[in-house]
C-alpha positions in Angstrom: 18.2 16.6 1.7 17.2 14.8 4.9 15.5 11.5 4.9 12.3 12.9 6.4 12.0 15.4 3.5 12.3 12.5 1.0 9.6 10.6 2.8 7.3 13.6 2.9 7.9 14.3 -0.8 7.2 10.6 -1.7 4.1 10.5 0.4 2.8 13.7 -1.2 3.4 12.4 -4.7 1.7 9.0 -4.0 -1.3 10.8 -2.4 -1.7 12.9 -5.6 -2.0 9.7 -7.7 -4.9 8.1 -5.8 -8.5 9.0 -5.2 -9.6 11.0 -2.1 -11.1 8.0 -0.4 -8.0 5.8 -0.9 -5.4 5.4 1.8 -1.6 6.0 1.6 0.4 4.9 4.6 4.0 4.5 5.5 4.6 1.1 7.1 8.2 1.6 8.0 11.5 2.7 6.6 10.9 3.8 3.1 7.9 1.5 2.4 4.4 2.7 1.7 1.1 0.8 1.3 -1.8 2.1 -0.7 -5.3 0.8 -0.1 -7.6 1.2 -3.0 -11.3 0.4 -2.5 -12.7 -0.4 -5.0 -9.5 -1.5 -6.9 -8.6 0.2 -10.1 -9.8 -1.2 -13.4 -6.3 -1.2 -14.8 -3.8 -1.8 -11.9 -0.8 -1.8 -14.3 -1.6 1.8 -15.4 -1.8 2.9 -11.8 1.5 1.2 -11.0 3.2 3.0 -13.9 1.6 6.3 -12.8 2.9 5.9 -9.2 6.4 5.0 -10.4 6.5 8.0 -12.8 5.3 10.3 -10.0 8.0 9.1 -7.6 10.7 9.3 -10.3 10.2 13.1 -10.9 13.4 15.0 -10.2 13.8 16.5 -6.7 15.9 19.7 -6.4 18.6 19.5 -3.7 18.5 22.3 -1.2 22.3 22.6 -0.9 23.4 22.1 -4.4 22.5 23.2 -7.9 21.5 19.7 -8.9 18.5 17.4 -8.8 18.2 13.7 -8.2 15.7 11.1 -9.1 14.4 8.3 -6.8 12.9 5.1 -8.0 10.2 2.9 -6.6 9.7 -0.8 -6.6 6.0 -1.5 -6.6 4.1 -4.7 -5.7 0.4 -5.0 -6.5 -1.9 -7.6 -5.0 -5.7 -7.8 -5.4 -7.1 -9.2 -2.2 -9.2 -12.3 -2.5 -12.6 -12.5 -0.8 -12.0 -13.6 2.8 -8.2 -13.2 2.6 -6.6 -11.9 5.8 -5.1 -8.4 5.3 -1.7 -9.6 6.6 -1.7 -12.3 3.9 -2.6 -9.7 1.3 0.2 -7.5 2.5 2.7 -10.4 2.3 1.7 -11.1 -1.3 2.1 -7.4 -2.2 5.5 -7.4 -0.5 6.6 -10.5 -2.5 5.4 -8.8 -5.7 7.5 -5.7 -4.8 10.6 -7.8 -4.3 10.0 -9.5 -7.6 9.9 -6.1 -9.2 13.2 -5.2 -7.5 14.8 -8.4 -8.7 13.6 -7.9 -12.3 15.0 -4.4 -12.5 18.4 -5.6 -11.1 18.8 -8.1 -13.9 
């Protein structure tokens, strides 16, 4: 399966997990940002829901197999007056912390 197909599948799965007024955007490579206004009451539940959705098996077009992909997810609740680029940097740091914790 080509990279573009993986990205479309991932975007579609993420979009299904959020509300109609929320925004899912690919910011480069295989990284996505989700903007939730207002934020969810239980962000940990949403993070788990997103990870579960992405991890569902994907059937390969050329083989009789399926594969699973994983997601590292960083969550940050923006503070009043915080610049969006700072909020994105905090979420990025949280994502890399998630990656490191799973590698251990």
